[in-house]
C-alpha positions as CSV (number, residue, x, y, z in Angstrom):
1,X,-16.3,44.8,30.0
2,X,-16.2,40.6,29.4
3,X,-19.2,41.2,27.6
4,X,-18.2,44.1,25.2
5,X,-15.4,41.8,24.4
6,X,-16.7,38.9,23.7
7,X,-19.4,41.1,21.3
8,X,-16.3,42.6,19.4
9,X,-14.8,39.4,19.2
10,X,-17.6,37.8,17.7
11,X,-18.2,41.0,15.2
12,X,-14.7,40.6,14.2
13,X,-14.9,37.3,13.5
14,X,-18.5,37.3,11.5
15,X,-16.6,40.4,10.1
16,X,-13.4,38.3,8.8
17,X,-15.9,35.3,7.5
18,X,-17.8,37.8,5.0
19,X,-14.8,39.5,4.0
20,X,-12.3,36.1,3.5
21,X,-16.1,34.3,1.9
22,X,-16.6,37.5,-0.7
23,X,-13.4,37.8,-1.7
24,X,-12.3,34.6,-2.4
25,X,-15.7,33.4,-3.9
26,X,-16.8,36.3,-5.8
27,X,-13.2,38.5,-6.3
28,X,-11.0,39.4,-8.6
29,X,-8.7,36.2,-7.9
30,X,-10.5,33.4,-10.2
31,X,-7.8,30.9,-10.3
32,X,-7.4,31.2,-6.5
33,X,-11.2,30.4,-6.4
34,X,-11.0,27.7,-8.8
35,X,-7.6,26.0,-6.9
36,X,-9.7,26.4,-3.3
37,X,-13.0,24.7,-5.1
38,X,-10.5,21.8,-6.7
39,X,-8.9,21.1,-3.3
40,X,-12.8,20.6,-1.8
41,X,-14.2,18.5,-4.6
42,X,-11.7,16.1,-4.8
43,X,-11.1,15.3,-0.6
44,X,-14.0,14.4,2.0
45,X,-14.7,17.9,3.0
46,X,-16.6,18.9,-0.2
47,X,-19.9,19.5,1.7
48,X,-18.2,22.5,3.3
49,X,-18.0,24.4,0.2
50,X,-21.7,26.0,0.3
51,X,-21.9,27.0,3.8
52,X,-18.0,28.6,3.2
53,X,-19.1,30.7,0.5
54,X,-22.1,31.8,2.6
55,X,-24.1,29.2,0.3
56,X,-23.4,32.0,-2.9
57,X,-21.8,29.0,-4.7
58,X,-24.2,27.0,-6.3
59,X,-24.6,23.4,-6.5
60,X,-23.9,24.1,-10.9
61,X,-21.0,25.6,-10.2
62,X,-19.7,23.3,-7.8
63,X,-20.4,20.2,-10.2
64,X,-18.1,22.0,-13.0
65,X,-15.2,21.5,-10.8
66,X,-16.2,17.6,-10.1
67,X,-13.6,15.1,-12.0
68,X,-14.9,14.0,-15.6
69,X,-13.7,10.4,-15.8
70,X,-13.9,9.8,-19.6
71,X,-11.8,11.8,-22.5
72,X,-11.4,10.5,-26.1
73,X,-8.6,8.5,-25.8
74,X,-10.1,5.9,-27.2
75,X,-9.3,2.3,-26.1
76,X,-6.5,0.2,-25.7
77,X,-4.4,-1.1,-29.0
78,X,-5.4,-4.6,-29.6
79,X,-1.7,-5.7,-29.8
80,X,-1.1,-4.1,-26.4
81,X,-4.2,-5.7,-24.9
82,X,-3.2,-9.5,-26.2
83,X,0.5,-9.2,-24.8
84,X,1.1,-12.5,-22.6
85,X,3.5,-11.5,-19.4
86,X,2.9,-14.5,-18.1
87,X,6.7,-15.7,-17.8
88,X,8.1,-12.9,-15.5
89,X,7.7,-13.9,-12.3
90,X,10.2,-11.3,-11.1
91,X,10.1,-10.0,-7.1
92,X,11.2,-6.6,-8.2
93,X,10.2,-3.4,-6.5
94,X,12.0,0.1,-7.1
95,X,10.8,3.5,-5.9
96,X,12.3,6.5,-7.2
97,X,12.0,10.0,-7.0
98,X,10.4,12.7,-9.4
99,X,10.6,16.5,-8.9
100,X,9.3,19.3,-10.7
101,X,9.1,23.0,-9.4
102,X,5.6,22.5,-8.8
103,X,5.2,19.0,-7.2
104,X,7.5,16.0,-6.5
105,X,6.4,12.3,-7.1
106,X,7.1,8.6,-5.7
107,X,7.3,6.1,-9.2
108,X,6.8,2.1,-8.0
109,X,7.8,0.4,-10.6
110,X,6.6,-3.4,-10.6
111,X,8.3,-5.9,-12.9
112,X,5.8,-8.5,-12.8
113,X,2.3,-7.1,-13.5
114,X,0.5,-10.3,-12.3
115,X,1.3,-9.5,-8.4
116,X,-1.3,-7.1,-8.6
117,X,-5.3,-7.1,-7.6
118,X,-7.5,-5.0,-6.8
119,X,-8.5,-5.0,-3.0
120,X,-12.1,-3.9,-2.1
121,X,-13.2,-2.9,1.0
122,X,-14.8,-5.4,3.5
123,X,-17.5,-3.3,4.5
124,X,-18.7,-2.7,0.8
125,X,-21.8,-0.7,1.2
126,X,-20.9,1.0,4.6
127,X,-17.9,2.6,5.2
128,X,-14.4,2.2,3.4
129,X,-10.7,0.9,4.6
130,X,-7.5,3.2,4.3
131,X,-5.0,1.8,1.8
132,X,-2.7,0.5,4.9
133,X,-5.7,-1.6,6.0
134,X,-6.3,-3.0,2.4
135,X,-2.6,-4.1,2.0
136,X,-2.3,-5.8,5.3
137,X,-5.9,-7.2,4.6
138,X,-5.1,-8.9,1.4
139,X,-1.6,-9.8,2.6
140,X,0.5,-7.3,0.4
141,X,3.3,-5.8,-0.3
142,X,2.3,-2.6,-1.2
143,X,-0.5,-0.3,-2.7
144,X,-2.2,2.7,-3.8
145,X,-5.6,3.4,-3.6
146,X,-8.0,2.7,-6.6
147,X,-11.1,3.7,-8.2
148,X,-14.4,5.9,-7.9
149,X,-16.5,5.4,-4.7
150,X,-19.6,7.2,-3.3
151,X,-19.9,8.0,0.4
152,X,-22.7,6.6,2.0
153,X,-22.7,9.6,4.3
154,X,-22.4,12.5,1.0
155,X,-18.9,14.0,1.2
156,X,-18.0,12.7,4.6
157,X,-15.2,10.8,3.8
158,X,-16.7,7.1,4.3
159,X,-15.9,5.5,1.0
160,X,-18.2,2.9,1.3
161,X,-19.7,2.2,-2.2
162,X,-17.3,1.7,-5.2
163,X,-18.9,2.9,-8.3
164,X,-18.5,1.7,-12.1
165,X,-17.3,-1.7,-13.1
166,X,-14.9,-3.6,-10.1
167,X,-13.5,-6.8,-10.3
168,X,-11.1,-8.2,-8.4
169,X,-9.3,-11.5,-8.8
170,X,-11.6,-12.6,-11.8
171,X,-15.0,-11.9,-9.3
172,X,-17.3,-9.2,-10.4
173,X,-17.9,-7.2,-7.2
174,X,-19.5,-3.9,-9.0
175,X,-21.2,-3.9,-12.7
176,X,-22.9,-0.8,-14.0
177,X,-24.3,-2.0,-17.3
178,X,-23.3,1.2,-19.2
179,X,-20.2,2.1,-20.9
180,X,-17.5,3.0,-17.6
181,X,-14.1,4.5,-17.6
182,X,-12.1,1.3,-16.5
183,X,-8.5,0.8,-15.6
184,X,-7.8,-3.2,-16.0
185,X,-5.4,-6.0,-15.9
186,X,-5.5,-9.0,-18.2
187,X,-5.4,-12.6,-17.5
188,X,-1.8,-12.6,-19.1
189,X,-0.8,-9.0,-17.2
190,X,-1.6,-6.6,-20.1
191,X,-2.9,-3.1,-18.7
192,X,-6.1,-1.7,-20.6
193,X,-7.5,1.6,-20.0
194,X,-10.6,3.1,-21.4
195,X,-14.1,3.0,-22.0
196,X,-15.2,-0.4,-21.8
197,X,-18.5,-2.4,-20.9
198,X,-18.6,-5.9,-19.0
199,X,-19.0,-7.6,-21.6
200,X,-15.8,-6.0,-23.2
201,X,-13.6,-7.1,-20.5
202,X,-14.9,-10.2,-20.1
203,X,-13.7,-10.7,-23.7
204,X,-10.5,-9.2,-23.0
205,X,-9.7,-11.8,-20.5
206,X,-10.0,-9.1,-18.0
207,X,-8.7,-10.5,-14.2
208,X,-8.8,-7.4,-12.6
209,X,-10.7,-3.9,-12.6
210,X,-11.5,-0.7,-11.3
211,X,-13.4,2.4,-12.5
212,X,-11.5,6.0,-12.9
213,X,-10.2,8.3,-15.5
214,X,-8.9,9.8,-17.6
215,X,-6.7,8.1,-19.6
216,X,-3.4,9.7,-19.6
217,X,-1.4,7.6,-22.3
218,X,-2.5,5.7,-25.0
219,X,-0.8,3.4,-27.3
220,X,2.6,5.5,-26.4
221,X,0.8,9.0,-26.8
222,X,-0.2,11.9,-24.4
223,X,-3.6,11.7,-24.6
224,X,-4.5,15.1,-22.1
225,X,-5.5,17.9,-24.1
226,X,-3.6,21.2,-22.4
227,X,-3.2,20.8,-18.5
228,X,-6.5,18.6,-18.5
229,X,-8.7,21.3,-16.7
230,X,-8.3,19.7,-13.1
231,X,-6.0,22.2,-12.0
232,X,-3.4,21.3,-9.8
233,X,-3.5,18.6,-6.5
234,X,-2.3,15.4,-5.3
235,X,-2.7,12.8,-7.7
236,X,-2.3,8.7,-8.4
237,X,-1.9,7.1,-11.6
238,X,-0.8,3.6,-12.7
239,X,1.0,3.0,-16.4
240,X,2.4,-0.1,-18.2
241,X,5.5,0.0,-19.8
242,X,6.3,-2.3,-23.0
243,X,8.3,-4.7,-20.8
244,X,5.1,-5.5,-18.9
245,X,6.7,-3.4,-15.8
246,X,4.0,-1.4,-13.7
247,X,4.5,2.0,-12.7
248,X,2.3,3.1,-9.4
249,X,2.9,6.8,-9.1
250,X,1.7,8.9,-6.2
251,X,2.1,13.3,-6.2
252,X,2.1,15.6,-3.7
253,X,0.2,18.5,-3.7
254,X,-1.7,21.8,-1.6
255,X,1.4,23.2,-0.3
256,X,1.9,20.2,2.0
257,X,5.6,20.5,1.6
258,X,6.1,24.0,1.3
259,X,5.6,26.4,-1.5
260,X,7.2,24.5,-4.4
261,X,4.2,21.4,-3.8
262,X,1.3,23.0,-5.3
263,X,0.4,19.6,-7.2
264,X,0.1,18.2,-10.5
265,X,-2.2,18.4,-13.4
266,X,-3.3,16.0,-15.7
267,X,-0.9,16.9,-18.1
268,X,2.2,16.7,-15.7
269,X,1.3,13.1,-14.9
270,X,0.9,12.2,-18.4
271,X,4.6,13.6,-18.8
272,X,5.6,11.7,-16.2
273,X,4.1,8.4,-17.2
274,X,5.9,9.0,-21.0
275,X,9.2,10.1,-18.9
276,X,9.2,6.4,-17.5
277,X,8.3,4.4,-21.0
278,X,4.6,4.1,-20.6
279,X,2.6,2.8,-23.4
280,X,-0.9,3.1,-21.7
281,X,-1.7,4.8,-18.1
282,X,-4.4,6.4,-16.5
283,X,-5.7,8.4,-13.6
284,X,-6.7,7.2,-10.3
285,X,-8.5,8.7,-7.8
286,X,-6.8,11.8,-6.1
287,X,-6.5,14.9,-3.8
288,X,-6.8,13.7,0.0
289,X,-7.6,10.1,-1.3
290,X,-3.7,9.9,-2.8
291,X,-1.8,7.7,-0.8
292,X,1.2,4.7,-1.5
293,X,2.4,2.3,1.1
294,X,4.9,-0.1,1.1
295,X,6.4,-2.5,3.5
296,X,3.7,-1.6,6.4
297,X,4.7,2.4,5.8
298,X,3.3,5.3,4.5
299,X,5.3,6.4,1.2
300,X,4.1,9.9,0.7
301,X,2.5,12.3,3.2
302,X,-1.7,12.4,2.7
303,X,-2.9,15.6,1.9
304,X,-5.9,15.7,4.6
305,X,-4.6,16.5,8.0
306,X,-6.5,13.5,9.2
307,X,-3.9,11.6,7.5
308,X,-5.4,8.4,5.4
309,X,-8.5,8.4,3.7
310,X,-10.9,5.5,3.9
311,X,-11.5,4.3,0.3
312,X,-13.5,1.7,-1.6
313,X,-10.5,-0.1,-3.5
314,X,-7.1,-0.1,-3.8
315,X,-4.4,-1.5,-6.2
316,X,-2.5,-4.1,-3.9
317,X,0.8,-5.7,-4.8
318,X,0.7,-9.1,-3.4
319,X,3.9,-11.3,-2.3
């Protein structure tokens, strides 16, 4: 009797698995299918997609959902790149809440842009560190997750290798020779975003840089077409207002706080940035990487069940 019960349970589980897989990945619910694929491709568990689909989902189809970091937004206006915020010297940091019908966000406003520094995992080439660890390592007071990275164990969320161009406190940590989607701060505290080479960044006097995108707001204008094509997810972004104030934003998603927390689209992020007066803004790494820390505590709740994800870089607000 026990063996029969075990067999029935196993067969039932197999039936449920096969049925759910076929319905989800090959059924009529295309929006749900895309949403689920987006969840996995922006998390540390992307390696599970093919087995969950019984290997009927091709790698080419999965790759269509991988983030495309560049858009046609052009480069930050030369007038903006030459702005000088050296004389602000303010310790002001304020966090406000922003809520819509599909997500809520925390917006951190840092009055002095020169307080920001790119933090890089001390285990680069091996594993990353959480945002909390990076803020602590750099003796910062706040921070959010940063740019693109590669996992050393293929999708396993180790966050050990920063990608593109990475500059911290004027030191070049990583420099891909090709043009890269870059988010950077000059020595005078001006935020720039767009497709740049290392040579171009040096000519602009860039002090901090990392690679991600796409550009959300350029020269005070929305640069996202439609919803942006990345679906809805937890997101992290950075922007700067005309008076130099830096905006660091994290949103929730994946229903972590209930049915009204689907997540934010790229268009949502662009509109949020414009709402707070951003002249320049760009998308940072999101999904399960999305993390904001302030005074040693998590401001948001990361979407991954394991908590904070290890990342290669973070943007840290120095004392």
